[in-house]
N, C-alpha and C positions, 0 to 999 in steps of 0.2 A: 504494500500500500504506500502510495507516495506521501510525502510530508503534508501536502495540502489536503489530501483525502483523509489522512489520519486526523488532522486538526478539525476538519468538518464533521467527522464521525462522532466526535464528542458532543456536537450540537444537536445531532439527530436523536430524538427520543428512542430509548430502547423498549422493546416490547417484552413484557413479562410473560410468564407461562399462560396467562389467561388472555393474551392478546390486547392488553390495555397499555396505554402509554404511561409508564410509571412516572416519568419526570413530569408530564402534564397533569397526571392525577394528583401527585403530591403538591404541585404548584397550585392547582385548582382548589384543593382542600385548604391549603394555607391561606390563599387569597380570600376564600369564602369565610374562613374563621376570622380573619382580620376585619373584613367588611361587616360581618355579623356583630362583632364587638363594637365597632364604631357606630352602627345604627341601632343596636339593641335588638337585632333579629326581627324587627317589626312587631315585637310583642310589647304590650304595654308594661311599663315598669311598675311592679307591685311589690311593696315591701311592708310586712307587718311591723308594728312597733308596739311597745308596751305602754299603756296609759295607767298611771298609778291613780287609783281612785281615792276617795276620802278615807280617813282612818277607819279601819275595821271592815273595809269593803275589799272585794277581790279585784286585783288589777285586771284590766281588759285589754285584749289585743285589738289594735286599731289597724285596719288595712289602709295603706296609702297607694294612690294610683297617679301616675304621671299623665298629664294631658298637655301637649305642647311642652313648654319649659316649666310648668307649674305642677306642684304636688298637691293632690286633693285627698282628703279623708274620704274613704269609700263608704257611703251610706249616710242618710240624714241623721239618724239617732246618734251614731258615733260622732259625727261632726258637731251636733248640738252639745253633747257632753264635753267635747274638747273645747268648744268655744266658751262654755261656762267655766271650765277649769282654768283656761288661759286668759279669761276676761277680754276676749276679742270678738268683734263682730264677725258674722259669717258672710261669705260670698258663696251662695249655693248655685252650682252649675247643673241645670237640668239638661241632660243629653240623651241621645239615642245613637247607638252604633251605626245604624242605617241612615242617619241624617247627614246629607251632604254639607249642609250649612254648619253642622256641629264640627265636622272634620275641618272645614274652612276656618272656623273660629279657633280651633286648637292650633292650626298651622300659622295663622296670622296674629290673632289677638293675644293668644297665650304665649307668644314669643316676643311680643313688644317689650322693649327694655323698661319703659315707664310703668307698664302694667305689672311686669314682673317685680319691680321694686316696690310698688304700692301694695301688691298682694301680700307682702310680708306682714302687713298690719291686720290681716284677716285670717280666719281659719277658713280654708278653702274646702268646700264639701261637694262631692260628686253624687248626684242622684241619677242613676241609670233608669231611663223610662221603662225599659223592659223588665227590670228587676224590682223597681219600687213604684209601680203605677199608682198605688194608693197615696203615696206622698205627692206625686204629680197632681192627682185629683184634689188633694188637700190644699195645694197652692194654686189651683185653677190654671194649670199649665195647659195651653192649647196648641203650642207649637214649640219646636226645638231648633236651636238652643234657646235657653232662657237663663238669665242670671237673676237671682233673688237675693237681696241684701237684708240681713237680719241682725238685730242686736244680739249680744250674748244671751239675753233672756228670751229671744225669739220675737221681738217686736219688729214689724216691717219697717225697713229703712229705704227701700227703693227697689226698682226692677228694670231690667233691660230685656226686651222681648226680641227674639230673632238675632241674626248676625248683623250687628251694627258697626259703624266705623269705630276704630280704636279710641278716637277723641271722645265719643259719646260714652264708651265704657269707662274711660278715665274720669269723666265728669260724674258719672253715677257712683264710682268708687269713692271719690272725694266727698261727695254729698253724703254718702252713707257713713263715712268716718266722722264727718262733722255732726251728723244727727246722733250717732252713737255716743260720741263724747258729750254732746249736749244732754242727752237722756241720762247718762251716768252722773253728770255734774248737777242736774236738777233733782237727783234722787229718784229717777223713774225706774231704776233697776236696783235690785238688791243682789249683788254678786257675792255676798259673803257666805252663801249656803255651804 
């Protein structure tokens, strides 16, 4: 074999006993592993955390779910408990996996830097329309997505229906925070429970 042919033979994938290109198979596997890690395999990030209850009560596991760049408490009751414990208002996100506008809101609104920064002042709660339809009925949700802002005690602070511009969501978030602070300052909520 000539020097040139010998050099090129190292670049040609070798076939293993099963007729597969071993070099390409290994490369493909590694490339897919790297891409999967980078994008999270397309699976929603869910992570349980332990919420320490009041003295004498059993700690409860709270499931968190990522939507866009935000982490939500999964389920209304768990979110309500966390909001009361942390003394923060709630931003309740009513969503449906099949909703195109929900996916658009998650891609655009929940990746906006200002919204991400302001969301730290809320307990973010995800209500899945298919899993918690009774909660959707309780809040008269007629379309998805919807954001409902509530005080730590559950008082209504505002609402954004449908996929709206980020500026409108930011205004609603700021108004909810002002209303929550005003309610607490006026003694409208007893958070010492």
